C-alpha positions as CSV (number, residue, x, y, z in Angstrom):
1,M,0.0,0.0,0.1
2,T,1.3,3.5,-0.9
3,R,0.3,6.9,0.0
4,Q,1.6,10.4,-1.2
5,G,2.5,13.0,1.4
6,K,2.6,16.8,1.1
7,S,6.3,16.9,0.9
8,G,6.5,14.9,-2.2
9,I,7.7,11.8,-0.4
10,A,5.9,8.5,-1.3
11,A,5.4,5.9,1.6
12,S,5.1,2.3,1.0
13,G,3.8,-0.4,3.4
14,G,5.0,-3.7,3.6
15,L,3.3,-7.0,4.8
16,D,4.8,-6.8,8.2
17,G,3.5,-3.4,8.6
18,R,6.8,-1.5,8.4
19,V,6.7,1.7,6.1
20,F,9.4,2.5,3.5
21,E,9.9,6.1,2.2
22,T,11.0,6.6,-1.3
23,R,11.7,10.0,-3.2
24,K,10.3,10.8,-6.6
25,C,12.9,11.3,-9.4
26,V,13.0,15.1,-11.0
27,P,11.6,14.8,-14.6
28,L,14.1,15.3,-17.5
29,R,12.5,18.4,-18.8
30,V,13.0,20.1,-15.4
31,W,16.9,19.2,-15.4
32,T,17.0,20.7,-19.1
33,L,15.1,23.9,-18.1
34,L,17.6,24.3,-15.1
35,C,20.5,23.9,-17.3
36,V,19.2,26.4,-19.7
37,V,18.6,28.9,-17.1
38,L,22.1,28.4,-15.4
39,F,23.8,28.8,-18.9
40,G,21.9,31.9,-19.5
41,L,23.0,33.4,-16.2
42,I,26.7,32.6,-16.9
43,S,26.4,34.0,-20.4
44,V,24.9,37.3,-19.1
45,E,27.8,37.5,-16.5
46,G,30.3,37.0,-19.2
47,C,28.8,39.7,-21.6
48,R,30.8,42.7,-20.4
49,L,31.1,46.1,-22.3
50,D,34.9,46.3,-22.3
51,M,34.8,45.6,-26.1
52,H,32.2,48.3,-26.7
53,I,33.5,51.0,-24.3
54,Q,37.1,50.7,-24.8
55,P,39.9,52.9,-23.1
56,R,40.9,54.5,-26.3
57,Y,41.5,57.9,-27.9
58,D,39.2,59.4,-30.9
59,P,41.1,60.6,-33.7
60,D,42.8,64.0,-33.1
61,S,41.9,63.8,-29.4
62,P,44.3,65.4,-27.0
63,S,46.1,63.5,-24.4
64,S,47.7,64.3,-21.1
65,F,49.7,61.2,-20.9
66,F,52.3,62.3,-23.7
67,P,54.4,65.2,-23.3
68,D,53.5,66.7,-26.7
69,G,49.8,66.5,-25.7
70,R,48.8,64.5,-28.7
71,S,47.2,61.1,-28.6
72,E,48.5,60.2,-32.3
73,R,52.1,59.1,-32.0
74,P,54.6,59.8,-34.8
75,M,56.0,56.9,-36.9
76,V,59.2,55.4,-35.8
77,P,62.1,56.9,-37.9
78,G,62.7,54.6,-40.8
79,T,59.2,53.3,-41.0
80,V,58.2,51.9,-44.6
81,A,54.6,51.3,-45.6
82,R,53.9,47.8,-46.6
83,G,54.7,47.4,-50.4
84,H,56.7,50.8,-50.6
85,L,60.2,49.5,-49.8
86,R,62.1,51.2,-52.6
87,I,65.6,49.6,-52.5
88,D,65.9,49.6,-56.3
89,E,67.6,52.9,-57.1
90,L,67.4,52.7,-60.8
91,L,63.8,51.6,-61.0
92,Y,62.5,54.3,-58.4
93,T,64.9,57.3,-59.2
94,G,66.4,56.8,-62.6
95,K,69.8,56.9,-61.2
96,I,72.8,54.5,-60.5
97,N,75.1,55.7,-57.6
98,G,73.4,59.2,-57.8
99,K,73.8,59.7,-61.6
100,F,71.0,59.5,-64.2
101,A,71.4,56.1,-66.1
102,N,70.8,55.6,-69.8
103,L,69.3,52.1,-69.3
104,F,66.1,50.5,-68.3
105,P,65.6,48.6,-64.9
106,F,63.8,45.7,-66.8
107,P,63.8,44.4,-70.5
108,I,61.5,46.4,-72.8
109,T,59.3,44.1,-74.8
110,K,56.8,44.9,-77.7
111,K,54.1,44.9,-75.2
112,D,55.9,47.4,-73.1
113,L,56.3,49.7,-76.0
114,Q,52.7,49.4,-76.6
115,R,51.6,50.1,-73.2
116,G,54.0,53.1,-73.2
117,Q,52.5,54.5,-76.3
118,Q,49.0,54.2,-74.7
119,R,50.1,56.1,-71.6
120,F,52.1,58.6,-73.8
121,N,49.0,59.4,-75.8
122,I,46.9,59.9,-72.7
123,Y,49.2,61.9,-70.5
124,C,52.0,63.4,-72.7
125,S,50.5,64.2,-76.2
126,P,48.4,67.0,-74.9
127,C,51.6,69.0,-74.6
128,H,54.2,67.1,-76.4
129,G,52.1,66.0,-79.4
130,Y,51.7,62.5,-80.7
131,A,55.0,62.6,-82.5
132,G,56.9,64.3,-79.8
133,D,57.5,67.6,-81.6
134,G,56.1,69.8,-78.7
135,D,53.0,71.0,-80.5
136,G,50.3,69.4,-78.7
137,M,46.7,70.5,-78.5
138,I,47.1,72.7,-75.6
139,V,50.2,74.2,-76.8
140,R,48.3,75.2,-79.9
141,R,45.9,77.0,-77.6
142,G,48.5,79.1,-76.0
143,F,50.2,76.9,-73.4
144,P,54.2,77.1,-73.3
145,A,55.6,74.7,-75.8
146,P,57.8,72.0,-74.3
147,P,61.1,71.2,-76.0
148,S,60.9,68.7,-79.0
149,Y,62.1,65.1,-78.3
150,H,63.8,65.2,-81.5
151,N,66.5,67.9,-80.9
152,A,70.0,66.7,-80.0
153,K,70.0,67.8,-76.4
154,I,66.9,65.8,-75.6
155,I,68.1,62.6,-77.8
156,N,71.4,62.6,-75.8
157,T,69.6,62.9,-72.3
158,P,69.7,59.6,-70.4
159,V,66.4,58.0,-70.1
160,G,66.8,58.0,-66.3
161,K,66.3,61.8,-66.6
162,Y,62.9,61.2,-68.6
163,F,61.8,59.1,-65.8
164,S,62.8,61.8,-63.1
165,V,61.0,64.4,-64.9
166,M,57.8,62.4,-65.2
167,T,58.2,61.6,-61.3
168,N,59.3,65.1,-60.0
169,G,58.2,67.6,-62.6
170,Q,60.2,70.2,-64.2
171,G,59.5,73.7,-65.2
172,T,55.8,74.0,-66.3
173,M,55.4,70.5,-66.2
174,Y,54.0,69.0,-62.9
175,S,54.7,65.7,-61.3
176,Y,52.9,62.7,-62.8
177,A,53.9,60.3,-59.9
178,D,50.3,60.2,-58.7
179,R,48.8,59.5,-62.2
180,V,51.3,57.1,-63.9
181,A,52.7,54.0,-62.2
182,V,56.4,53.6,-61.9
183,K,56.9,51.0,-64.6
184,D,54.6,52.7,-66.8
185,R,57.0,55.9,-66.6
186,W,59.7,53.7,-67.8
187,R,57.5,52.4,-70.7
188,I,56.8,56.0,-71.7
189,A,60.5,56.7,-71.6
190,A,61.0,53.7,-73.9
191,Y,58.4,54.9,-76.4
192,I,59.9,58.3,-76.4
193,R,63.1,56.6,-77.6
194,A,61.1,54.7,-80.2
195,L,59.7,58.0,-81.3
196,Q,63.1,59.6,-81.6
197,L,64.4,56.4,-83.6
198,S,61.2,56.8,-86.0
199,Q,62.0,60.4,-86.7
200,N,65.8,60.2,-86.9
201,A,66.7,56.8,-88.2
202,T,69.1,56.3,-91.1
203,L,68.5,54.1,-94.0
204,N,71.1,51.7,-92.8
205,E,69.4,51.4,-89.4
206,L,66.2,50.0,-91.0
207,P,65.6,46.2,-91.4
208,T,66.9,44.7,-94.7
209,S,63.5,44.1,-96.0
210,E,62.2,47.6,-95.3
211,R,65.2,49.1,-96.7
212,L,65.1,47.2,-100.0
213,K,61.4,48.1,-100.2
214,L,62.3,52.0,-99.9
215,L,65.0,51.7,-102.4
216,A,62.7,50.1,-104.9
217,D,60.1,52.8,-104.4
218,K,62.7,55.3,-104.9
219,E,63.7,53.9,-108.2
220,Q,60.2,53.9,-109.6
């Protein structure tokens, strides 16, 4: 015989009249609910605001910690931005041991010349003209004329100087460093050399096939 008490303890009676007490098991869903509540409490306790309210300075904020009163710290001397380590003197300055060089920092291919022509036509031809004579469209409209690429002084100028002028500017020409990439400046310099050759080449410098063709045309 079993009876239920108010405390939730079940009592069972044996044949000899003795009474045995047994406790009821807590249902699984109750344990699950308790675990969820406990986990929630732990999570809430761990959700601090340190990542939202950080001990930091806003941009350009003053600081009493540093002697100069600035929160922004200057860069360490010698700091170089990623991708801007310029240890190749020829490539980035057009010089070797401090003197302008008359050679290119990489082999110039037909593709490089075509790229140089494209960049030249975009950035250089408005002043220098498509043939490099210094009679570009804005010169025809009153802008000071640059020297022709075909005079002896410019022809004898090292290509490193061409690169330097494109990089730093000279006279009325401003710098194109922020418009034309480093290697594209060298490609433009190579195309200028091609323009000079095209306007000043001798018959003996032409390929044999072209030379024979010109001689045949001359005889007709």
